C-alpha positions in Angstrom: -37.0 -111.1 -133.2 -33.8 -110.4 -135.0 -32.6 -112.5 -137.9 -29.9 -114.1 -135.8 -32.4 -115.5 -133.2 -33.7 -119.0 -133.8 -37.2 -120.2 -133.3 -37.8 -122.8 -130.7 -40.6 -125.3 -130.7 -42.0 -123.4 -127.7 -42.7 -120.5 -130.0 -45.3 -122.5 -132.0 -48.9 -121.9 -131.1 -50.4 -124.6 -128.8 -47.0 -126.1 -127.8 -46.6 -126.8 -124.1 -43.0 -126.9 -123.0 -43.7 -129.0 -119.9 -43.1 -132.7 -120.4 -43.8 -135.5 -117.9 -41.1 -136.6 -115.5 -40.3 -140.3 -115.0 -42.4 -140.1 -111.8 -45.4 -139.0 -113.9 -45.0 -141.9 -116.2 -45.0 -144.3 -113.2 -48.2 -142.7 -111.9 -49.8 -143.1 -115.3 -48.7 -146.7 -115.5 -50.2 -147.4 -112.1 -53.5 -145.8 -113.1 -53.5 -147.9 -116.4 -52.8 -151.1 -114.4 -55.7 -150.3 -112.0 -58.0 -149.6 -115.0 -56.9 -152.8 -116.7 -57.5 -154.8 -113.5 -61.1 -153.4 -113.4 -61.5 -154.4 -117.1 -60.4 -157.9 -116.3 -62.7 -158.1 -113.3 -65.7 -157.7 -115.6 -64.9 -161.3 -116.7 -65.1 -162.7 -113.2 -67.8 -160.4 -111.6 -71.2 -160.0 -113.1 -71.8 -156.3 -113.6 -75.1 -156.9 -115.3 -76.2 -154.3 -117.9 -73.5 -152.0 -116.7 -70.7 -154.3 -117.9 -70.4 -153.3 -121.6 -70.8 -149.5 -121.0 -68.2 -149.8 -118.2 -65.8 -151.4 -120.6 -66.4 -148.7 -123.3 -65.8 -145.9 -120.7 -62.6 -147.6 -119.4 -61.4 -148.1 -123.0 -61.9 -144.4 -123.8 -60.1 -143.3 -120.5 -57.2 -145.6 -121.2 -57.0 -144.4 -124.8 -56.9 -140.8 -123.8 -54.2 -141.4 -121.2 -52.0 -143.4 -123.5 -52.4 -141.0 -126.5 -52.0 -137.9 -124.3 -48.9 -138.9 -122.4 -47.1 -141.7 -124.1 -47.8 -140.3 -127.6 -47.1 -136.8 -126.3 -50.3 -135.3 -127.7 -50.8 -133.2 -124.6 -47.6 -131.4 -125.5 -48.0 -131.0 -129.3 -50.1 -128.6 -131.3 -53.8 -128.9 -130.7 -54.4 -129.9 -134.4 -53.0 -133.4 -133.8 -55.2 -133.8 -130.8 -58.3 -132.7 -132.7 -57.5 -135.3 -135.5 -57.0 -138.1 -133.0 -60.0 -137.3 -130.8 -62.2 -136.6 -133.8 -61.4 -140.1 -135.1 -62.1 -141.6 -131.7 -65.5 -139.8 -131.6 -66.3 -141.2 -135.1 -65.2 -144.7 -134.1 -67.3 -144.7 -130.9 -70.3 -143.3 -132.8 -70.0 -146.0 -135.4 -69.7 -148.7 -132.7 -72.7 -147.3 -130.9 -74.8 -147.2 -134.1 -73.8 -150.8 -134.9 -74.8 -151.9 -131.4 -78.2 -150.2 -131.7 -78.8 -151.7 -135.1 -77.9 -155.2 -133.9 -80.1 -154.8 -130.8 -83.2 -153.8 -132.9 -82.4 -156.4 -135.6 -83.1 -159.2 -133.0 -86.6 -157.9 -132.2 -89.1 -160.7 -131.7 -91.3 -161.6 -134.6 -95.1 -162.3 -134.3 
């Protein structure tokens, strides 16, 4: 590259030049609405032992969709995504460990 040429953000490693169109945002909003309706249905329909894990999975899917598209993480450098998803993994791990401890803390006594 000569000294008169400018660097565009597309030159950066890990940068994707494709951004969602308004139609893509509408599709994502519809998917999020359906997932939210499924979450709300867990209040009215008894899913049994699957209810809480279902809510956690739905939460993670919605988080990834919102962070990836509306926060534009899919189109930034991979370092930002690694920080965000690493934090998500730590939070879910901490939540899971807390649930396990709470479950075994209520063990019956003799």
